[in-house]
C-alpha positions, 0 to 999 in steps of 0.5 A: 455171330462171333460174339456168340461162338466165344461165349459158348466156348467160355462156358464150355470151358466150365465142364471138365469133359472135353467131349461136353465142351466140344458139344456145347462150343458147337451148338449153333453150328450143328443146328446150321449144319442140319438146316442146309438145303442138302440135310433138309433134303435127307431129312425129308426123304428126298435125296437124288442120285446126284446129290448123293454121288456129289457128296460121296465125291466130296467126302472121299477128299475129306476123309482122305486129307483127315485119315492121312493126317491121323495116320501120320500123328497116330503116336502123338499123344493127342491123337493115340486114344481116338485112333480107331482105323479098323473101326472107323476108317471111311475111305476104302468104303467110299471108294467101293461106293464111287466105283459102284456109281462111276465105274473103275475110273471113278477117280477121273470123274469126280467133281469136288467144289472148291469148299470141299479142297478148303475143307481138305486143306485145313485138315492137311494144316492141322495134321502139319501144325496142330496135331491136337486139333485132329481130335475136333475133326475126327469126333466131329466126322466119325461120331456124327456118321455113327450117330446118323449114319444108319438113318441117312443110310436107310433113307439113301437106300429108299430115295435111290431104289438101292435094293441090294445095298450096293453103293451104301458101304459109307454108312457101314461100320462092320467093326462096330458091333454097338455104335452106342457102346463105341461112342461111349468108349470113344468119348471116355478116350477123348475125355482122357487126353491132357491138354493145356488151356491154350491146346483146349481152346484151340481144339474148341474153335477148331471143332466149331471151323470144322462145323463151319467147313461141313456148312460151306460144303453142304451150301456149295453142293447145293449151288452146283447142283442148282445149276444142272438140269434136272436128268434124275430119270435118265441118270436112274435110266442108264443106271438100271440099263447098266445093271441089267446089262452087266448081270446079263453079260455074267449070265451069258459068260456062264452059259457059254462056259458050259456049251459044250453041254448042251445042244445049241437050240436048248443054249439059245432058249435058256439064253432068252429066259435069262435075259427075260428074268434079268430085266424082270428083277430090276423092274421093281 
């Protein structure tokens, strides 16, 4: 396997554009990532709430380390051309999704496999020792999210019944009006980075490492799921009941604030209708 990867990287160095070199060097790793059980579940349109929640937890830790490293090295000559925090940053979006599913104490409820921690540790090492290698990690993560994010977002929304779009902020890039045009700009900026042959070879190897780290995360997430009993229906029911309760509470608060404006009997009757209406909305 290592011989094949080295051969691919040697072939890739013949091309002049860094983006094409990375694409060629990571071809096999990309295929392995797409064929992990977790990604196959997405391709089949069968994503469980538990799968998605655990994935979000891992993504938060990964992007926390990546974006911290990018921010620290924003002025580095190899990082500055591909530094787009307003357009690409994911950490805040993932945090919103985690709060939606776990509540305000989501940080205490996160479950993260060892592979995710290894990935985050590698990102911090790269940011400290080889900032130019961040190009490989940023390209792998951000352009992958832009390329498949819309499709995966729709699959997740349909599989989990998230009709309001809440819990799906990770897939949204409000700062990018045209993903295709932005990807062209990003690749152009990447290809303008000046690297020595040694640095270029290191970036290509790091891109392979990035894909392999992702594969390890996906596999450990799936392994952890296989050890937990299937309580998907119960989780969905609790999630729906929580939404119903929250919506009903808000409606009742609004009614109470205007209690002085209507008779007691009418307030009670209207309150019953509100609760019934909320229940009807979440039944579909």
